[in-house]
C-alpha positions as CSV (number, residue, x, y, z in Angstrom):
1,Q,-10.3,2.9,-0.3
2,V,-10.4,5.8,-2.7
3,Q,-12.3,5.8,-5.9
4,L,-11.5,8.2,-8.8
5,V,-14.5,9.1,-10.9
6,E,-13.9,10.6,-14.3
7,S,-16.2,12.6,-16.5
8,G,-16.1,15.0,-19.5
9,G,-15.1,12.7,-22.3
10,G,-16.9,12.5,-25.6
11,L,-16.8,13.2,-29.3
12,V,-15.3,16.4,-30.6
13,Q,-14.2,17.7,-34.0
14,P,-10.6,18.5,-34.7
15,G,-9.7,21.9,-33.3
16,G,-12.3,21.5,-30.6
17,S,-12.0,21.5,-26.8
18,L,-12.9,19.2,-23.9
19,K,-12.4,19.4,-20.2
20,L,-11.9,16.2,-18.3
21,S,-12.6,16.0,-14.6
22,C,-11.5,13.4,-12.0
23,A,-13.0,13.5,-8.6
24,A,-11.9,11.5,-5.6
25,S,-14.5,9.9,-3.4
26,R,-12.9,11.4,-0.4
27,S,-10.0,13.6,0.5
28,I,-6.6,12.1,0.1
29,D,-3.6,12.8,2.3
30,N,0.0,12.9,1.2
31,I,-0.5,13.2,-2.5
32,R,2.7,13.0,-4.4
33,T,1.4,13.6,-7.9
34,M,-1.8,13.8,-9.8
35,A,-1.8,13.0,-13.5
36,W,-3.6,12.0,-16.7
37,Y,-2.6,9.1,-18.8
38,R,-4.1,7.9,-22.1
39,Q,-4.2,4.7,-24.0
40,A,-5.0,4.4,-27.7
41,P,-5.8,1.1,-29.4
42,G,-2.7,-1.0,-29.9
43,K,-0.5,1.4,-27.9
44,Q,0.9,1.5,-24.4
45,R,-0.5,3.7,-21.8
46,E,1.3,7.0,-21.8
47,L,1.6,9.9,-19.5
48,V,-0.1,13.0,-20.8
49,A,0.2,15.5,-18.0
50,M,1.3,15.5,-14.4
51,I,1.1,18.0,-11.5
52,G,3.2,17.6,-8.5
53,S,2.5,18.4,-4.9
54,G,4.1,21.8,-5.2
55,G,2.1,22.7,-8.3
56,T,4.7,22.1,-10.9
57,T,3.4,20.6,-14.2
58,T,4.9,18.3,-16.8
59,Y,3.4,17.5,-20.2
60,E,4.0,15.0,-23.0
61,D,5.6,16.9,-25.9
62,S,2.7,16.4,-28.3
63,V,0.3,18.1,-26.0
64,K,2.4,21.1,-24.8
65,G,0.7,24.3,-25.4
66,R,-2.7,22.6,-26.0
67,F,-3.5,20.8,-22.7
68,T,-3.5,22.1,-19.2
69,I,-3.6,20.1,-16.0
70,S,-5.0,21.8,-12.9
71,R,-6.4,20.8,-9.5
72,D,-8.8,22.0,-6.9
73,N,-7.7,20.6,-3.6
74,A,-10.9,21.7,-1.8
75,K,-13.0,19.6,-4.3
76,N,-10.5,16.7,-4.4
77,T,-10.5,17.1,-8.2
78,V,-8.0,17.2,-11.0
79,Y,-8.8,18.5,-14.4
80,L,-7.4,18.3,-17.9
81,Q,-8.3,21.1,-20.2
82,M,-7.8,20.0,-23.8
83,N,-7.7,22.6,-26.6
84,S,-6.9,22.4,-30.3
85,L,-7.7,18.7,-30.3
86,K,-6.3,16.4,-33.0
87,P,-7.4,13.0,-34.2
88,E,-4.2,11.5,-32.7
89,D,-5.5,12.6,-29.3
90,T,-8.2,9.9,-29.6
91,A,-7.8,7.5,-26.6
92,V,-9.1,6.4,-23.3
93,Y,-8.0,8.9,-20.7
94,Y,-7.2,7.8,-17.2
95,C,-6.6,9.9,-14.1
96,N,-4.0,8.8,-11.6
97,V,-3.1,9.8,-8.1
98,V,0.1,8.7,-6.4
99,V,0.0,8.8,-2.6
100,Q,3.2,9.0,-0.6
101,I,3.9,6.2,1.7
102,S,5.9,7.3,4.7
103,G,9.3,5.7,4.8
104,S,9.1,4.3,1.4
105,L,10.5,5.2,-2.0
106,Y,7.3,4.0,-3.6
107,G,3.8,5.4,-3.6
108,R,0.3,3.9,-3.8
109,N,-1.4,4.4,-7.1
110,Y,-5.1,5.1,-7.6
111,W,-6.7,5.0,-11.1
112,G,-9.9,6.3,-12.6
113,Q,-12.2,4.1,-14.7
114,G,-11.2,5.8,-17.9
115,T,-13.2,8.1,-20.2
116,Q,-13.2,8.0,-24.0
117,V,-12.1,11.0,-26.0
118,T,-12.7,10.8,-29.7
119,V,-11.5,13.5,-32.1
120,S,-13.1,13.0,-35.5
121,S,-14.8,15.0,-38.2
């Protein structure tokens, strides 16, 4: 079993910055993607940013230019640097790791416990 432990959330004023971290309890083999999702009250969970095994990144349109996803394979950790935060960024943020299953089109999903990000003055 793999546990993903998130940290770095909190309360920040509009225009401020936060950096989220998600550390795996152990090294994970055959990672397909690492990503950050978020869920605001009354809304579906949405993909915020994703980094593929080759290092390519994908961002939700509303966070492009403001958020940066990165990883440190040696530390088994994925990060989300969030700059120029807006009130609409307020949500619970979840990290996600998809592990490739040999011979299958599907992967195994691991989820962090979620960390609250609140952007308010």
